[in-house]
C-alpha positions in Angstrom: -36.3 2.0 -8.1 -33.4 -0.4 -7.7 -35.6 -3.4 -7.6 -37.1 -2.6 -11.0 -33.7 -2.0 -12.5 -32.5 -5.4 -11.3 -35.2 -7.1 -13.3 -33.8 -5.7 -16.6 -30.1 -5.2 -15.7 -27.4 -7.7 -16.4 -26.7 -10.1 -13.5 -24.6 -8.8 -10.7 -22.1 -11.6 -11.6 -21.4 -9.7 -14.8 -20.4 -6.6 -13.0 -17.6 -7.9 -10.9 -14.9 -5.3 -11.8 -17.1 -2.4 -10.5 -18.2 -4.3 -7.4 -14.6 -5.2 -6.5 -13.6 -1.6 -6.9 -16.4 -0.5 -4.5 -15.1 -2.9 -1.8 -11.5 -1.8 -1.8 -11.6 0.7 1.1 -13.8 -0.6 3.9 -14.0 1.2 7.3 -12.2 -0.7 9.9 -12.2 -0.8 13.7 -8.9 -2.6 14.1 -7.3 -0.1 16.5 -9.8 -0.9 19.3 -8.0 -3.4 21.6 -11.2 -4.0 23.6 -13.0 -5.8 20.8 -13.2 -9.5 20.2 -12.9 -10.2 16.5 -15.0 -12.4 14.2 -15.6 -12.6 10.5 -18.6 -13.5 8.3 -19.1 -14.2 4.6 -21.5 -12.7 2.2 -21.6 -15.6 -0.2 -23.2 -14.8 -3.6 -24.1 -17.5 -6.1 -25.9 -17.1 -9.5 -29.0 -18.2 -11.3 -30.5 -16.1 -9.8 -28.0 -14.0 -7.9 -28.6 -14.9 -4.2 -26.9 -14.6 -0.8 -26.6 -17.5 1.6 -28.1 -17.0 5.1 -28.1 -19.4 8.0 -30.4 -19.8 10.9 -28.3 -20.2 14.0 -29.1 -23.2 16.2 -30.9 -22.6 19.5 -28.2 -22.7 22.2 -28.3 -21.6 25.8 -26.2 -18.5 26.5 -25.9 -17.5 22.8 -27.4 -14.0 22.4 -27.8 -14.7 18.7 -29.5 -18.1 19.2 -32.1 -18.8 16.5 -31.3 -15.7 14.5 -31.0 -15.4 10.8 -27.3 -14.6 10.1 -24.4 -14.7 7.7 -22.1 -17.7 8.2 -18.9 -17.1 10.1 -17.5 -16.9 13.6 -14.8 -15.8 16.0 -11.2 -15.6 15.2 -9.1 -18.4 16.7 -5.5 -17.9 18.0 -4.2 -20.0 15.1 -5.9 -17.9 12.4 -3.2 -15.7 10.8 -5.8 -13.1 9.9 -9.6 -12.5 9.6 -9.7 -13.8 6.0 -8.3 -17.1 7.3 -11.0 -17.0 10.0 -13.8 -16.7 7.6 -12.5 -19.4 5.3 -12.1 -21.8 8.2 -15.5 -20.9 9.7 -17.4 -21.4 6.4 -15.8 -24.8 5.9 -16.8 -25.8 9.5 -20.3 -24.3 9.5 -21.6 -25.1 6.0 -19.0 -27.3 4.4 -18.0 -24.9 1.7 -14.3 -24.7 0.7 -13.7 -21.1 -0.3 -10.9 -20.1 -2.7 -9.2 -16.7 -2.2 -9.8 -16.2 -6.0 -13.5 -16.0 -5.2 -13.0 -13.0 -2.9 -14.6 -9.8 -4.0 -13.5 -7.7 -1.0 -14.3 -6.7 2.5 -17.1 -4.5 3.8 -17.1 -2.1 6.7 -16.4 -3.6 10.1 -19.5 -3.8 12.3 -19.8 -3.7 16.1 -22.8 -4.2 18.3 -24.9 -1.1 19.1 -26.4 -2.6 22.3 -24.4 -2.7 25.6 -26.0 -6.0 26.5 -24.2 -7.8 23.6 -20.5 -9.0 23.8 -18.0 -6.5 22.4 -17.5 -8.5 19.2 -16.4 -6.7 16.0 -17.3 -8.4 12.8 -15.5 -8.1 9.5 -17.6 -9.1 6.5 -16.0 -10.5 3.4 -17.9 -10.9 0.1 -17.3 -14.0 -2.1 -18.7 -14.9 -5.5 -19.3 -18.6 -6.0 -19.6 -20.0 -9.6 -22.5 -22.3 -8.6 -24.5 -23.0 -5.5 -22.4 -25.6 -3.7 -23.5 -28.6 -1.6 -24.1 -27.7 2.0 -23.1 -29.7 5.1 -24.3 -28.2 8.3 -22.6 -28.5 11.7 -24.3 -28.3 15.0 -24.2 -24.5 15.2 -26.5 -24.1 12.2 -30.1 -25.2 12.2 -30.9 -24.4 8.5 -29.8 -22.4 5.5 -31.6 -20.3 2.9 -30.5 -18.8 -0.4 -32.1 -15.3 -0.5 -32.2 -13.7 -4.0 -31.2 -10.1 -4.4 -34.7 -9.4 -5.8 -36.3 -10.6 -2.6 -34.0 -8.4 -0.5 -34.7 -5.4 -2.7 -38.4 -5.8 -3.3 -40.7 -3.0 -2.3 -41.6 -3.3 1.3 -39.0 -5.9 2.0 -36.9 -3.5 4.0 -38.9 -1.9 6.8 -39.1 -0.9 10.4 -40.0 -4.0 12.6 -41.1 -4.1 16.2 -39.3 -6.9 18.1 -39.0 -7.9 21.7 -35.3 -7.6 22.6 -34.0 -8.3 26.1 -37.5 -8.0 27.5 -38.2 -4.7 25.8 -40.1 -3.8 22.6 -37.9 -2.0 20.1 -38.2 -0.7 16.6 -35.4 -2.0 14.3 -34.6 -1.9 10.6 -35.1 -5.3 9.2 -35.5 -7.4 6.0 -38.7 -9.5 5.9 -38.3 -12.8 4.2 -41.1 -15.3 3.6 -40.7 -17.0 7.0 -38.1 -14.9 8.9 -36.9 -11.5 9.9 -33.3 -10.4 9.3 -32.2 -7.7 11.7 -29.3 -6.5 13.9 -25.7 -6.8 12.7 -26.7 -9.0 9.7 -29.2 -6.3 8.5 -26.4 -3.7 8.8 -24.0 -5.8 6.8 -26.5 -6.6 4.1 -27.6 -3.0 3.8 -24.0 -1.9 3.2 -23.5 -4.6 0.6 -26.8 -3.8 -1.2 -25.7 -0.1 -1.2 -22.6 -1.2 -3.1 -24.8 -3.2 -5.5 -27.0 -0.1 -6.0 -23.9 2.0 -6.9 -22.7 -0.7 -9.2 -26.0 -0.8 -11.1 -26.4 3.0 -11.0 -23.0 3.5 -12.6 -23.6 1.1 -15.5 
């Protein structure tokens, strides 16, 4: 299994050329004019390789209030493109100054599957950071957590969870952390990214 291979494989940060190649042709939804655009970051830092997740602050009217998520947000009119959006949002939300030289690539665009959610399309960008930086949270973020790839890939960590969503009980694919559940659009983004990791390790 992939989780077992990760324990003996070289760190992901030593396989950047293969991972960058895997992220060169994402599936995009840019031709849909009905969508509102946003961008999020899959931030990877070493020792051990881990991804930064945030817990969104509880805010009235926010359908993702209190959820575990990737940092990022909506495109502003002054943003020249979605890469500029994610760099700005990461600086505002968690105080990290990203460098385009840290960019690994983009993942497939993600749109909500539920009609009760706003028509927001999300473009995820993956960045590799040399170290875990200092974090400065703004009011939109309640907490952060570095989640190791081993925790995301451990046996039983990815499973079908039953959650109450909009007053109804639904079964959803999710990652179970020690004190949280990661589901929805964030789960979909992480699953695509981890699939690229799997291909990178499998091709070594």
